[in-house]
C-alpha positions as protocol buffer text, in pm:
chain_id: "A"
residue {
  index: 1
  type: LYS
  ca { x: 9464 y: 9438 z: 8462 }
}
residue {
  index: 2
  type: THR
  ca { x: 9297 y: 9507 z: 8797 }
}
residue {
  index: 3
  type: VAL
  ca { x: 9061 y: 9270 z: 8977 }
}
residue {
  index: 4
  type: ILE
  ca { x: 8839 y: 9387 z: 9261 }
}
residue {
  index: 5
  type: ILE
  ca { x: 8721 y: 9121 z: 9503 }
}
residue {
  index: 6
  type: THR
  ca { x: 8402 y: 9203 z: 9689 }
}
residue {
  index: 7
  type: LYS
  ca { x: 8266 y: 9084 z: 10019 }
}
residue {
  index: 8
  type: ASN
  ca { x: 7899 y: 9139 z: 10097 }
}
residue {
  index: 9
  type: GLY
  ca { x: 7872 y: 9359 z: 9789 }
}
residue {
  index: 10
  type: ARG
  ca { x: 8153 y: 9595 z: 9890 }
}
residue {
  index: 11
  type: GLY
  ca { x: 8507 y: 9628 z: 9761 }
}
residue {
  index: 12
  type: TYR
  ca { x: 8730 y: 9419 z: 9988 }
}
residue {
  index: 13
  type: THR
  ca { x: 9056 y: 9338 z: 9806 }
}
residue {
  index: 14
  type: VAL
  ca { x: 9227 y: 9457 z: 9490 }
}
residue {
  index: 15
  type: VAL
  ca { x: 9461 y: 9245 z: 9284 }
}
residue {
  index: 16
  type: ILE
  ca { x: 9683 y: 9430 z: 9036 }
}
residue {
  index: 17
  type: GLY
  ca { x: 9960 y: 9324 z: 8805 }
}
residue {
  index: 18
  type: LEU
  ca { x: 10319 y: 9349 z: 8923 }
}
residue {
  index: 19
  type: GLN
  ca { x: 10410 y: 9621 z: 8671 }
}
residue {
  index: 20
  type: ASP
  ca { x: 10108 y: 9829 z: 8779 }
}
residue {
  index: 21
  type: TYR
  ca { x: 10204 y: 9779 z: 9144 }
}
residue {
  index: 22
  type: ARG
  ca { x: 10561 y: 9893 z: 9079 }
}
residue {
  index: 23
  type: GLN
  ca { x: 10437 y: 10198 z: 8890 }
}
residue {
  index: 24
  type: LEU
  ca { x: 10193 y: 10283 z: 9169 }
}
residue {
  index: 25
  type: THR
  ca { x: 10457 y: 10254 z: 9442 }
}
residue {
  index: 26
  type: ALA
  ca { x: 10707 y: 10459 z: 9238 }
}
residue {
  index: 27
  type: GLU
  ca { x: 10449 y: 10735 z: 9193 }
}
residue {
  index: 28
  type: LEU
  ca { x: 10360 y: 10725 z: 9562 }
}
residue {
  index: 29
  type: GLU
  ca { x: 10728 y: 10757 z: 9659 }
}
residue {
  index: 30
  type: LEU
  ca { x: 10765 y: 11053 z: 9424 }
}
residue {
  index: 31
  type: LEU
  ca { x: 10460 y: 11223 z: 9577 }
}
residue {
  index: 32
  type: ARG
  ca { x: 10599 y: 11168 z: 9928 }
}
residue {
  index: 33
  type: THR
  ca { x: 10934 y: 11315 z: 9824 }
}
residue {
  index: 34
  type: LEU
  ca { x: 10763 y: 11618 z: 9668 }
}
residue {
  index: 35
  type: ALA
  ca { x: 10553 y: 11668 z: 9983 }
}
residue {
  index: 36
  type: GLU
  ca { x: 10867 y: 11658 z: 10199 }
}
residue {
  index: 37
  type: ALA
  ca { x: 11039 y: 11905 z: 9966 }
}
residue {
  index: 38
  type: HIS
  ca { x: 10739 y: 12137 z: 9980 }
}
residue {
  index: 39
  type: ASP
  ca { x: 10746 y: 12119 z: 10360 }
}
residue {
  index: 40
  type: ASP
  ca { x: 11118 y: 12201 z: 10358 }
}
residue {
  index: 41
  type: VAL
  ca { x: 11050 y: 12511 z: 10148 }
}
residue {
  index: 42
  type: GLU
  ca { x: 10759 y: 12615 z: 10370 }
}
residue {
  index: 43
  type: GLN
  ca { x: 10979 y: 12578 z: 10681 }
}
residue {
  index: 44
  type: GLY
  ca { x: 11271 y: 12765 z: 10526 }
}
residue {
  index: 45
  type: ARG
  ca { x: 11497 y: 12459 z: 10514 }
}
residue {
  index: 46
  type: VAL
  ca { x: 11656 y: 12550 z: 10181 }
}
residue {
  index: 47
  type: SER
  ca { x: 11996 y: 12650 z: 10051 }
}
residue {
  index: 48
  type: PRO
  ca { x: 12119 y: 12806 z: 9726 }
}
residue {
  index: 49
  type: ILE
  ca { x: 12151 y: 12557 z: 9440 }
}
residue {
  index: 50
  type: LYS
  ca { x: 12517 y: 12645 z: 9378 }
}
residue {
  index: 51
  type: GLU
  ca { x: 12601 y: 12567 z: 9740 }
}
residue {
  index: 52
  type: THR
  ca { x: 12415 y: 12239 z: 9719 }
}
residue {
  index: 53
  type: PHE
  ca { x: 12593 y: 12129 z: 9402 }
}
residue {
  index: 54
  type: ASP
  ca { x: 12928 y: 12237 z: 9543 }
}
residue {
  index: 55
  type: ASP
  ca { x: 12864 y: 12017 z: 9848 }
}
residue {
  index: 56
  type: ILE
  ca { x: 12767 y: 11722 z: 9627 }
}
residue {
  index: 57
  type: ARG
  ca { x: 13075 y: 11772 z: 9409 }
}
residue {
  index: 58
  type: LYS
  ca { x: 13303 y: 11780 z: 9716 }
}
residue {
  index: 59
  type: ALA
  ca { x: 13144 y: 11465 z: 9855 }
}
residue {
  index: 60
  type: LEU
  ca { x: 13188 y: 11279 z: 9525 }
}
residue {
  index: 61
  type: LEU
  ca { x: 13547 y: 11391 z: 9486 }
}
residue {
  index: 62
  type: SER
  ca { x: 13633 y: 11286 z: 9842 }
}
residue {
  index: 63
  type: ARG
  ca { x: 13492 y: 10936 z: 9768 }
}
residue {
  index: 64
  type: GLU
  ca { x: 13731 y: 10896 z: 9475 }
}
residue {
  index: 65
  type: GLU
  ca { x: 14039 y: 10955 z: 9688 }
}
């Protein structure tokens, strides 16, 4: 449930439930991540997926040693 508190007839403060807040912040973080990824693509900061997964695999294997 959302409660809007007004001051002089205008929206001033919003009170939302904790679960709604967590959902909202998770969605906002996802949107920020997608925007950064889009910028990376636009700026040519990309690499082939196989190379990326190979790098991740190597990093994980080196952590196990």
